[in-house]
C-alpha positions, 0 to 999 in steps of 0.5 A: 500500499502506498501513500498518494500525493493527496494524503501528503497535501492534506497533511501539509495543509492541516499543519499549515492551517494550525500554524496559521491559526496559532499565529493569529490567535496566540499572544505569547511570542514563543508560541507564535514563533513555533507556529511560524516554524510549523508553517514552514514545515508544512511547506517543506512537506508539500515540497518533498511530496511534489518532488517525490510525485514527479521523481525529481530532486529539485523539491528535496534540494530546495527543502534541504536549503530551507531547513539550513536557513531555518536552523539559523532562524531558530538561533537568531529568533531565540536570542531575540526573544531571550534579549526581549525577556531580559529587557521587558520581563515579559514575552507577551505580544501586547506588552512588547508592541509598545517599545518606546524606551 
């Protein structure tokens, strides 16, 4: 039994929707950041599924570079979150929006 392209795209769409609604509905900066990463992984899953469906390595190679850039993004994003927490003692988006000092 093989899993078809539709199943991969359905899972990818569900992951992207969960991440999208998480970004819209959450107030915690770290949770929003994790939801953005979930959306990125959903796109990567779709790219790999299309690459496998077309018997090509183009999508898989693009995903490899995308994951590499995402690893650097995680390091920078978490460093920014830690710096904001040290300065403001909070990671709620509403309180970080008014950064006047």
